Backbone as JSON Lines, residues from 0, in Angstrom:
{"i":0,"aa":"X","n":[-13.79,31.91,10.35],"ca":[-14.53,30.97,10.02],"c":[-16.05,30.47,10.43]}
{"i":1,"aa":"X","n":[-17.04,30.75,9.34],"ca":[-18.15,30.79,9.52],"c":[-18.8,29.49,10.13]}
{"i":2,"aa":"X","n":[-19.84,29.26,10.85],"ca":[-20.34,27.9,10.99],"c":[-21.01,27.44,10.1]}
{"i":3,"aa":"X","n":[-21.46,28.02,9.06],"ca":[-22.18,27.01,7.99],"c":[-21.02,26.54,6.73]}
{"i":4,"aa":"X","n":[-19.76,27.19,7.09],"ca":[-18.49,26.58,6.59],"c":[-18.07,25.34,7.16]}
{"i":5,"aa":"X","n":[-17.94,25.35,8.33],"ca":[-18.01,24.3,9.39],"c":[-18.87,22.97,8.74]}
{"i":6,"aa":"X","n":[-19.84,23.36,8.55],"ca":[-21.05,22.07,8.23],"c":[-20.81,21.37,6.96]}
{"i":7,"aa":"X","n":[-20.6,22.52,5.88],"ca":[-20.27,22.03,4.95],"c":[-19.03,21.69,4.48]}
{"i":8,"aa":"X","n":[-17.73,21.76,5.61],"ca":[-16.62,21.19,5.22],"c":[-16.95,19.58,5.7]}
{"i":9,"aa":"X","n":[-17.84,19.41,7.16],"ca":[-18.1,18.11,7.75],"c":[-18.87,17.32,6.89]}
{"i":10,"aa":"X","n":[-19.73,17.85,6.05],"ca":[-20.62,17.09,5.08],"c":[-19.67,16.77,3.81]}
{"i":11,"aa":"X","n":[-19.26,17.5,3.38],"ca":[-17.82,17.3,2.46],"c":[-17.17,16.15,2.85]}
{"i":12,"aa":"X","n":[-16.66,15.76,4.13],"ca":[-15.93,14.91,4.61],"c":[-16.45,13.81,4.78]}
{"i":13,"aa":"X","n":[-17.74,13.55,5.2],"ca":[-18.57,12.23,5.5],"c":[-19.05,12.25,3.9]}
{"i":14,"aa":"X","n":[-18.99,12.93,2.79],"ca":[-19.15,12.58,1.5],"c":[-18.14,11.92,1.03]}
{"i":15,"aa":"X","n":[-16.85,12.31,1.66],"ca":[-15.79,11.64,0.89],"c":[-15.69,10.24,1.26]}
{"i":16,"aa":"X","n":[-15.86,10.16,3.08],"ca":[-15.59,8.42,3.27],"c":[-16.6,7.78,2.88]}
{"i":17,"aa":"X","n":[-17.74,8.13,2.39],"ca":[-18.45,7.75,1.83],"c":[-18.16,6.95,0.66]}
{"i":18,"aa":"X","n":[-17.52,8.09,0.09],"ca":[-17.23,7.46,-1.54],"c":[-16.13,6.62,-1.6]}
{"i":19,"aa":"X","n":[-15.48,6.61,-0.82],"ca":[-14.25,6.11,-0.56],"c":[-14.24,4.43,-0.25]}
{"i":20,"aa":"X","n":[-15.38,4.38,0.96],"ca":[-15.18,3.37,1.19],"c":[-16.29,2.03,0.22]}
{"i":21,"aa":"X","n":[-17.22,3.08,-0.62],"ca":[-18.11,2.56,-1.54],"c":[-16.72,2.24,-2.51]}
{"i":22,"aa":"X","n":[-16.09,2.85,-2.88],"ca":[-15.03,2.34,-4.25],"c":[-14.5,1.19,-3.37]}
{"i":23,"aa":"X","n":[-13.69,1.66,-2.27],"ca":[-13.16,0.01,-2.02],"c":[-13.71,-1.32,-1.73]}
{"i":24,"aa":"X","n":[-15.21,-1.09,-1.08],"ca":[-16.1,-2.77,-1.52],"c":[-16.29,-2.78,-2.83]}
{"i":25,"aa":"X","n":[-16.87,-1.94,-3.24],"ca":[-16.81,-2.22,-4.84],"c":[-15.4,-2.98,-5.37]}
{"i":26,"aa":"X","n":[-14.65,-2.25,-5.37],"ca":[-13.46,-2.91,-6.05],"c":[-13.04,-4.2,-5.48]}
{"i":27,"aa":"X","n":[-12.94,-4.27,-4.53],"ca":[-13.16,-5.74,-3.23],"c":[-13.89,-6.74,-4.03]}
{"i":28,"aa":"X","n":[-15.39,-6.05,-3.97],"ca":[-16.12,-7.52,-4.64],"c":[-16.06,-7.41,-6.24]}
{"i":29,"aa":"X","n":[-15.27,-6.77,-6.88],"ca":[-15.69,-6.86,-8.53],"c":[-14.79,-8.23,-8.86]}
{"i":30,"aa":"X","n":[-15.61,-8.94,-9.94],"ca":[-15.12,-10.15,-10.8],"c":[-14.57,-9.29,-12.18]}
{"i":31,"aa":"X","n":[-13.34,-9.46,-12.32],"ca":[-12.77,-8.29,-13.38],"c":[-12.86,-10.01,-14.36]}
{"i":32,"aa":"X","n":[-12.92,-9.64,-15.57],"ca":[-12.97,-10.71,-16.9],"c":[-11.31,-10.85,-16.91]}
{"i":33,"aa":"X","n":[-11.14,-11.65,-17.87],"ca":[-10.07,-12.51,-17.86],"c":[-9.66,-11.75,-19.12]}
{"i":34,"aa":"X","n":[-8.44,-11.45,-19.57],"ca":[-7.83,-10.93,-20.75],"c":[-6.7,-9.72,-20.29]}
{"i":35,"aa":"X","n":[-5.72,-9.49,-21.55],"ca":[-4.97,-8.24,-20.87],"c":[-5.64,-7.06,-20.79]}
{"i":36,"aa":"X","n":[-6.38,-7.03,-21.73],"ca":[-7.06,-5.33,-21.46],"c":[-7.89,-5.23,-20.07]}
{"i":37,"aa":"X","n":[-8.39,-6.28,-19.69],"ca":[-8.89,-6.26,-18.23],"c":[-8.1,-5.98,-17.47]}
{"i":38,"aa":"X","n":[-6.44,-6.4,-17.51],"ca":[-5.47,-6.55,-16.45],"c":[-5.23,-5.16,-16.15]}
{"i":39,"aa":"X","n":[-5.08,-4.55,-17.67],"ca":[-4.28,-3.34,-17.82],"c":[-5.3,-2.23,-17.14]}
{"i":40,"aa":"X","n":[-6.72,-2.16,-17.57],"ca":[-7.8,-1.26,-16.71],"c":[-7.71,-1.62,-15.33]}
{"i":41,"aa":"X","n":[-7.66,-2.63,-14.88],"ca":[-7.68,-2.82,-13.44],"c":[-6.74,-2.9,-12.83]}
{"i":42,"aa":"X","n":[-5.71,-2.39,-13.59],"ca":[-4.09,-2.0,-13.1],"c":[-4.23,-0.21,-13.28]}
{"i":43,"aa":"X","n":[-4.52,0.37,-14.05],"ca":[-4.75,1.53,-14.28],"c":[-5.59,1.96,-12.93]}
{"i":44,"aa":"X","n":[-6.6,1.92,-12.75],"ca":[-7.53,2.18,-12.05],"c":[-6.99,1.57,-10.37]}
{"i":45,"aa":"X","n":[-6.39,1.0,-10.53],"ca":[-5.92,0.78,-9.2],"c":[-4.77,1.75,-9.03]}
{"i":46,"aa":"X","n":[-3.79,1.98,-9.67],"ca":[-3.03,3.19,-10.01],"c":[-3.8,4.49,-9.49]}
{"i":47,"aa":"X","n":[-4.67,4.8,-10.22],"ca":[-5.58,5.96,-9.9],"c":[-5.85,6.4,-8.81]}
{"i":48,"aa":"X","n":[-6.43,5.1,-7.87],"ca":[-7.17,5.18,-6.63],"c":[-5.96,5.43,-5.7]}
{"i":49,"aa":"X","n":[-4.97,4.91,-5.84],"ca":[-3.92,4.88,-4.95],"c":[-2.9,6.21,-4.96]}
{"i":50,"aa":"X","n":[-3.41,6.93,-6.35],"ca":[-2.91,8.28,-5.87],"c":[-4.24,9.34,-5.69]}
{"i":51,"aa":"X","n":[-5.09,9.28,-6.32],"ca":[-5.85,10.47,-5.75],"c":[-6.63,10.59,-4.57]}
{"i":52,"aa":"X","n":[-6.69,9.23,-3.82],"ca":[-7.22,8.72,-2.58],"c":[-6.63,9.47,-1.67]}
{"i":53,"aa":"X","n":[-5.59,8.95,-1.32],"ca":[-4.5,9.92,-0.39],"c":[-4.43,11.31,-0.8]}
{"i":54,"aa":"X","n":[-4.21,12.03,-2.07],"ca":[-3.93,13.36,-2.42],"c":[-5.4,14.18,-2.08]}
{"i":55,"aa":"X","n":[-6.41,13.5,-2.08],"ca":[-7.81,13.98,-1.59],"c":[-7.95,13.82,-0.03]}
{"i":56,"aa":"X","n":[-7.44,13.48,0.58],"ca":[-7.64,13.07,2.21],"c":[-6.43,14.0,2.77]}
{"i":57,"aa":"X","n":[-5.31,14.29,1.5],"ca":[-4.42,15.52,2.57],"c":[-5.39,16.49,2.57]}
{"i":58,"aa":"X","n":[-6.16,16.79,1.12],"ca":[-6.34,18.25,1.11],"c":[-7.71,18.28,1.72]}
{"i":59,"aa":"X","n":[-8.46,17.26,2.28],"ca":[-9.4,17.5,3.13],"c":[-8.81,17.54,4.76]}
{"i":60,"aa":"X","n":[-8.07,17.15,4.99],"ca":[-6.81,17.03,6.19],"c":[-6.85,19.08,6.59]}
{"i":61,"aa":"X","n":[-5.88,19.14,5.6],"ca":[-5.22,20.33,5.74],"c":[-6.33,21.28,5.95]}
{"i":62,"aa":"X","n":[-7.13,21.27,5.11],"ca":[-9.02,21.78,5.32],"c":[-9.0,22.5,6.5]}
{"i":63,"aa":"X","n":[-9.33,20.95,7.25],"ca":[-9.5,20.6,8.67],"c":[-8.8,21.68,9.5]}
{"i":64,"aa":"X","n":[-7.21,21.48,9.62],"ca":[-6.49,22.1,10.2],"c":[-6.34,23.54,9.6]}
{"i":65,"aa":"X","n":[-6.7,24.14,8.85],"ca":[-7.19,26.02,8.65],"c":[-8.1,26.36,9.29]}
{"i":66,"aa":"X","n":[-9.38,25.47,9.27],"ca":[-10.7,25.73,9.65],"c":[-10.84,25.5,11.24]}
{"i":67,"aa":"X","n":[-10.12,24.82,11.55],"ca":[-9.66,24.96,13.51],"c":[-9.26,25.59,14.02]}
{"i":68,"aa":"X","n":[-8.08,25.94,12.83],"ca":[-6.6,27.1,12.67],"c":[-7.56,28.42,13.55]}
{"i":69,"aa":"X","n":[-8.17,28.85,12.19],"ca":[-8.89,29.92,12.26],"c":[-10.14,30.2,12.81]}
{"i":70,"aa":"X","n":[-10.42,29.38,13.38],"ca":[-11.96,29.2,14.74],"c":[-11.45,29.84,16.02]}
{"i":71,"aa":"X","n":[-9.83,29.18,15.79],"ca":[-9.58,29.18,17.36],"c":[-8.58,30.44,17.65]}
{"i":72,"aa":"X","n":[-8.19,30.82,16.18],"ca":[-7.85,32.87,16.12],"c":[-8.77,33.83,16.65]}
{"i":73,"aa":"X","n":[-9.85,33.54,16.02],"ca":[-10.91,33.73,16.84],"c":[-11.14,34.28,18.07]}
{"i":74,"aa":"X","n":[-11.06,33.1,18.99],"ca":[-11.47,33.11,20.12],"c":[-10.36,33.73,20.49]}
{"i":75,"aa":"X","n":[-9.1,33.86,20.79],"ca":[-7.85,34.16,21.16],"c":[-8.39,36.14,20.86]}
{"i":76,"aa":"X","n":[-8.66,36.38,20.14],"ca":[-8.93,37.93,20.36],"c":[-9.77,38.21,20.56]}
{"i":77,"aa":"X","n":[-10.78,37.26,21.53],"ca":[-11.77,38.22,22.14],"c":[-13.32,38.0,21.21]}
{"i":78,"aa":"X","n":[-13.02,37.62,20.66],"ca":[-14.34,37.84,19.73],"c":[-15.38,38.08,20.32]}
{"i":79,"aa":"X","n":[-16.16,38.86,19.92],"ca":[-17.49,39.16,20.73],"c":[-18.49,38.13,19.88]}
{"i":80,"aa":"X","n":[-18.42,37.58,18.76],"ca":[-19.47,37.07,17.06],"c":[-20.02,35.7,18.59]}
{"i":81,"aa":"X","n":[-21.29,35.42,18.41],"ca":[-21.85,34.67,18.99],"c":[-21.77,33.17,17.87]}
{"i":82,"aa":"X","n":[-21.67,32.25,18.82],"ca":[-21.17,31.06,17.95],"c":[-22.52,30.06,18.48]}
{"i":83,"aa":"X","n":[-23.73,30.24,17.43],"ca":[-25.02,29.63,17.56],"c":[-24.89,29.0,16.44]}
């Protein structure tokens, strides 16, 4: 695993956390207009978030596990590449 790859992974993780926080705060502060269409749209958005956020979070967590495992394997083999 290249250091630049871990930097990209860190950046993408921070961006994802910021997006989730932004969506959560916006959702909590939103004032939905009354009506059946607005209720249906809000329910659809809630279901979408309930599915997408855990899936992407699991994908990021799995990527971290694989990246850190790959980094650990390089050290076990006695890799002489500098880690600067």
